[in-house]
N, C-alpha and C positions, 0 to 999 in steps of 0.2 A: 123901686126902680122901674122905669118904664121901658117898654120894648120899642125899638125903632124899626119901623116897617119901611122896606125899600120899595120904590115904585117899580112897575113892570119894565119900564124903559131902562132903569138902572140895572135891573137883573139881566136884561138882554145884553147890555154893554159889558157886564162882568163876565158873562158866559162867552162873549166874543173874545175878550182879552185872554181868558183861560184857554180857549181853543187856539189862539195865536202863539201861545208860549213855546211849543216845539219849533215853530218857524223862527221865532225871535232868537231861539237858542242856536239853531243850526245855521241860519243865514250868515252870521259873521264868520263862522268856521269855513263855510263854503267860499265865502268871499276871500278870506285870507289864504286858505290852503288850495282852493280850486281856482281862484281868480274868476274873471268874467269869461275867460276862454283859456285853453291851454293849461298851464300850471300856475299856481298862485305864488305869492311873494315869499311865503314861509316854507315852501317846498325846496329842500336843498337840491343842488345840481345832481348829486349822487342818486337821487330817487327818480330821475327823469331818464327814460329809455334812450332818447335821442342824444343825451350827454354821454351815455356809455358807448354808443356807436361812434360818437365824435372822438372819444378817447382811443378807441380801437383804430380808427382811421389815422389819428395823429401818431400812434405808435409806428406807423409805416412811413412817416416823414423821414427821408433819408438821413438828415442830421441826427434825429432822435434814435433811429434804428442803429446807426453806426456807433453812437455812444454806448448803446446797450449790448449789441451783438457783434460788432466788428464791421466786416465788409458786406456789400450788397451781393448776396449769393442767389442761387436758384430758389431757395426757400423764400427769400424776400420777394422776388418777382412773382412767385406763385401766389403769395398772400396778397400782393398788390393787385394782381389781375383777378383774384377772387372777388375783389370789390366790384368788378365789372362783370362778374359771372363768366369768366373767360380763362383759358389757359394760354401758354405761350404759343403753341402751334395754331390754335384758333385765331389768336390775335394776328399772326403773320398772314394767315389765309384770308381773314375777313376784313380786318381794319385797313383803312386807307393809309398808306405810308406817305408822310409829308417830308419834303426836303427841308433841312435845317439851314437857316440863313444867319450870317454874321451881322454885326452891328451896322455895317454899310448896306445891308440888304442883298448882298451877294450870296448865292447858293454855295454852301460848303460841300465839297465833293465827298461822297461815301458816307455822309451823316444824315440820318433820318430820325423822325420822331412819330409816335402814335399818341393821339389825343383821347382822353376819357373825361367825361363830365357826368356828374350825378347830383341830383337834388333829392333829399329824402326828408321824411317826417314833416310834410306840409311846408317845406321851405325853411325849416329850422336848421337843417344840416345841409351844407353844400360842399362838394369837394371836386377838385380838378387835378388830374395827374397826367404827366407825360412820361413816356418811356423813350429814351433817346438811345439809338444804336449806331454803331459804326460798322459798316459792311464792306468787306473787300473780297472779291472773287466768290460772291454768294455765300460768304461765311461771316458770322457775327464775331467781330473782334473785341468790341467793347460795348458795354451798356450801362446806362445811368438812368436815374429817375428824378422827377421834380413833382412835388405834391403841395397843393394849397387846399386848406380846409378851413371853413368858418362855421361857427355854431351861434345861433341867436337865442338869447335866454328868454325872450318874449315876455319879460316882466314889465308891466307898465309902471308909471309913476303918477303921483298926485300932483297936478299943477293946473293952473287956470289957463286954458288955451281956447280962445274963441268961444267962450261961454261954456265949455265942458270942463268937468273936474278931472277926468281921467285921460291921460295921453299915453301913447304907445311908444315909449322910449325903449327900444330894444338895444341891448348891448351885444356886440358881436365879439366872440372870442376866436382867436386863431390858435394854431398849434404852439406858437411861441408863448402865448398867454397861458396855455395849459401847462407848459413846462415850468413857467414861473409860479403857478398855483401849486404844483406838486412839490416844488422846492421849499415853499414856505412851511 
Protein backbone atom coordinates (compact mmCIF):
# COMPACT_ATOMS: atom_id res chain seq x y z
CA UNK A 1 0.00 0.00 0.00
CA UNK A 2 1.43 3.34 -0.99
CA UNK A 3 1.00 6.59 0.91
CA UNK A 4 -0.53 9.55 -0.86
CA UNK A 5 1.24 12.79 -0.10
CA UNK A 6 -0.70 16.02 -0.33
CA UNK A 7 0.83 19.11 -1.78
CA UNK A 8 1.35 22.21 0.44
CA UNK A 9 -1.28 24.11 -1.56
CA UNK A 10 -3.87 21.39 -0.87
CA UNK A 11 -2.99 21.40 2.83
CA UNK A 12 -3.47 25.19 2.99
CA UNK A 13 -6.84 24.86 1.29
CA UNK A 14 -7.94 22.14 3.73
CA UNK A 15 -6.94 24.23 6.75
CA UNK A 16 -8.82 27.18 5.27
CA UNK A 17 -11.99 25.08 4.91
CA UNK A 18 -11.61 23.81 8.48
CA UNK A 19 -11.28 27.36 9.81
CA UNK A 20 -14.44 28.42 7.90
CA UNK A 21 -16.57 25.61 9.41
CA UNK A 22 -17.87 27.70 12.37
CA UNK A 23 -18.82 30.55 10.02
CA UNK A 24 -20.59 28.17 7.63
CA UNK A 25 -22.52 26.72 10.57
CA UNK A 26 -23.52 30.01 12.20
CA UNK A 27 -24.19 32.15 9.10
CA UNK A 28 -27.43 30.39 8.03
CA UNK A 29 -28.76 30.58 11.59
CA UNK A 30 -28.03 34.30 11.79
CA UNK A 31 -29.63 34.82 8.41
CA UNK A 32 -32.83 32.93 9.28
CA UNK A 33 -33.23 34.01 12.91
CA UNK A 34 -31.50 37.39 12.86
CA UNK A 35 -32.20 38.47 9.32
CA UNK A 36 -30.10 41.11 7.65
CA UNK A 37 -31.53 43.68 10.03
CA UNK A 38 -34.17 43.66 12.77
CA UNK A 39 -35.67 40.25 13.40
CA UNK A 40 -35.45 37.25 11.11
CA UNK A 41 -38.10 35.23 9.35
CA UNK A 42 -38.25 32.41 11.87
CA UNK A 43 -38.52 34.58 14.99
CA UNK A 44 -42.16 34.50 16.13
CA UNK A 45 -43.99 37.75 16.80
CA UNK A 46 -44.21 36.86 20.49
CA UNK A 47 -40.40 37.07 20.80
CA UNK A 48 -40.22 40.65 19.52
CA UNK A 49 -40.44 43.48 22.09
CA UNK A 50 -42.15 45.91 19.71
CA UNK A 51 -44.95 43.36 19.19
CA UNK A 52 -45.59 43.19 22.94
CA UNK A 53 -45.81 46.98 23.10
CA UNK A 54 -48.19 46.87 20.11
CA UNK A 55 -50.42 44.38 21.95
CA UNK A 56 -50.49 46.64 25.03
CA UNK A 57 -51.41 49.66 22.91
CA UNK A 58 -54.17 47.71 21.16
CA UNK A 59 -55.65 46.67 24.49
CA UNK A 60 -56.49 50.37 24.85
CA UNK A 61 -58.46 50.48 21.60
CA UNK A 62 -61.90 51.60 22.82
CA UNK A 63 -63.72 48.75 21.02
CA UNK A 64 -61.43 46.09 22.48
CA UNK A 65 -61.36 47.69 25.95
CA UNK A 66 -65.16 47.92 26.13
CA UNK A 67 -65.50 44.26 25.14
CA UNK A 68 -63.23 43.21 28.00
CA UNK A 69 -63.90 45.68 30.80
CA UNK A 70 -67.07 47.58 30.00
CA UNK A 71 -67.17 51.37 29.81
CA UNK A 72 -64.41 53.94 29.38
CA UNK A 73 -63.68 54.99 32.96
CA UNK A 74 -60.98 57.01 34.73
CA UNK A 75 -58.65 53.98 34.74
CA UNK A 76 -58.94 53.72 30.94
CA UNK A 77 -58.05 57.38 30.35
CA UNK A 78 -55.18 57.15 32.85
CA UNK A 79 -53.73 54.16 30.98
CA UNK A 80 -54.26 55.86 27.62
CA UNK A 81 -52.54 59.04 28.75
CA UNK A 82 -49.69 56.97 30.23
CA UNK A 83 -48.73 56.17 26.60
CA UNK A 84 -47.92 59.87 26.25
CA UNK A 85 -46.34 60.13 29.74
CA UNK A 86 -49.12 62.42 30.87
CA UNK A 87 -52.04 62.53 33.27
CA UNK A 88 -55.47 64.16 32.85
CA UNK A 89 -54.65 67.46 34.59
CA UNK A 90 -51.38 67.88 32.69
CA UNK A 91 -53.14 67.20 29.41
CA UNK A 92 -55.70 69.94 30.04
CA UNK A 93 -53.00 72.44 31.08
CA UNK A 94 -50.34 71.63 28.47
CA UNK A 95 -51.96 70.23 25.32
CA UNK A 96 -53.66 72.44 22.76
CA UNK A 97 -57.42 72.00 22.71
CA UNK A 98 -58.75 71.66 19.15
CA UNK A 99 -62.32 72.34 18.08
CA UNK A 100 -64.24 69.37 16.74
CA UNK A 101 -65.81 69.78 13.31
CA UNK A 102 -68.70 67.90 11.76
CA UNK A 103 -68.81 66.39 8.27
CA UNK A 104 -69.64 69.75 6.66
CA UNK A 105 -66.62 71.39 8.30
CA UNK A 106 -68.64 73.44 10.78
CA UNK A 107 -67.35 73.72 14.34
CA UNK A 108 -69.42 71.72 16.81
CA UNK A 109 -70.07 73.86 19.91
CA UNK A 110 -68.67 72.65 23.26
CA UNK A 111 -66.84 69.67 21.68
CA UNK A 112 -63.04 69.53 21.65
CA UNK A 113 -60.29 66.98 21.11
CA UNK A 114 -56.65 66.47 22.08
CA UNK A 115 -54.21 64.85 19.62
CA UNK A 116 -51.37 62.48 20.52
CA UNK A 117 -48.92 60.86 18.07
CA UNK A 118 -46.08 58.45 18.76
CA UNK A 119 -43.65 56.39 16.71
CA UNK A 120 -41.58 53.84 18.58
CA UNK A 121 -39.08 51.03 17.94
CA UNK A 122 -37.44 52.66 14.89
CA UNK A 123 -40.71 53.12 13.08
CA UNK A 124 -42.03 49.60 13.62
CA UNK A 125 -44.80 50.73 15.96
CA UNK A 126 -46.82 53.87 15.41
CA UNK A 127 -49.97 54.97 17.15
CA UNK A 128 -52.22 57.99 17.20
CA UNK A 129 -55.01 58.67 19.63
CA UNK A 130 -57.51 61.42 20.25
CA UNK A 131 -59.37 62.18 23.41
CA UNK A 132 -62.68 63.90 22.67
CA UNK A 133 -64.45 65.87 25.37
CA UNK A 134 -67.73 67.75 25.69
CA UNK A 135 -67.45 70.79 27.96
CA UNK A 136 -70.28 72.93 29.29
CA UNK A 137 -69.80 75.67 31.91
CA UNK A 138 -66.10 74.70 32.28
CA UNK A 139 -67.09 71.19 33.30
CA UNK A 140 -66.42 67.99 31.35
CA UNK A 141 -69.72 66.28 30.65
CA UNK A 142 -68.66 63.50 28.29
CA UNK A 143 -65.39 62.04 27.04
CA UNK A 144 -64.48 59.51 24.40
CA UNK A 145 -61.34 58.20 22.71
CA UNK A 146 -60.19 57.06 19.28
CA UNK A 147 -56.99 55.05 18.80
CA UNK A 148 -55.17 53.93 15.64
CA UNK A 149 -52.12 51.69 15.94
CA UNK A 150 -50.00 49.89 13.34
CA UNK A 151 -47.06 47.52 13.68
CA UNK A 152 -44.68 46.57 10.84
CA UNK A 153 -43.26 43.06 10.93
CA UNK A 154 -40.16 44.11 8.87
CA UNK A 155 -39.76 40.65 7.39
CA UNK A 156 -38.41 40.75 3.89
CA UNK A 157 -39.16 38.26 1.19
CA UNK A 158 -37.16 36.63 -1.55
CA UNK A 159 -38.05 38.01 -4.95
CA UNK A 160 -36.25 39.25 -8.02
CA UNK A 161 -36.52 43.02 -7.90
CA UNK A 162 -34.32 45.17 -10.13
CA UNK A 163 -31.43 42.75 -9.89
CA UNK A 164 -31.65 42.20 -6.13
CA UNK A 165 -32.71 38.96 -4.52
CA UNK A 166 -34.01 40.46 -1.27
CA UNK A 167 -36.91 42.91 -1.06
CA UNK A 168 -38.41 44.70 1.87
CA UNK A 169 -42.05 43.64 1.90
CA UNK A 170 -43.22 44.78 5.29
CA UNK A 171 -46.64 43.74 6.43
CA UNK A 172 -48.53 46.17 8.65
CA UNK A 173 -50.84 44.88 11.33
CA UNK A 174 -53.57 46.98 12.94
CA UNK A 175 -55.50 46.38 16.14
CA UNK A 176 -58.30 44.69 14.17
CA UNK A 177 -55.75 42.24 12.72
CA UNK A 178 -54.47 41.53 16.23
CA UNK A 179 -57.99 40.73 17.42
CA UNK A 180 -58.36 38.27 14.50
CA UNK A 181 -55.01 36.61 15.31
CA UNK A 182 -55.98 36.14 18.97
CA UNK A 183 -59.37 34.63 18.07
CA UNK A 184 -57.78 31.92 15.89
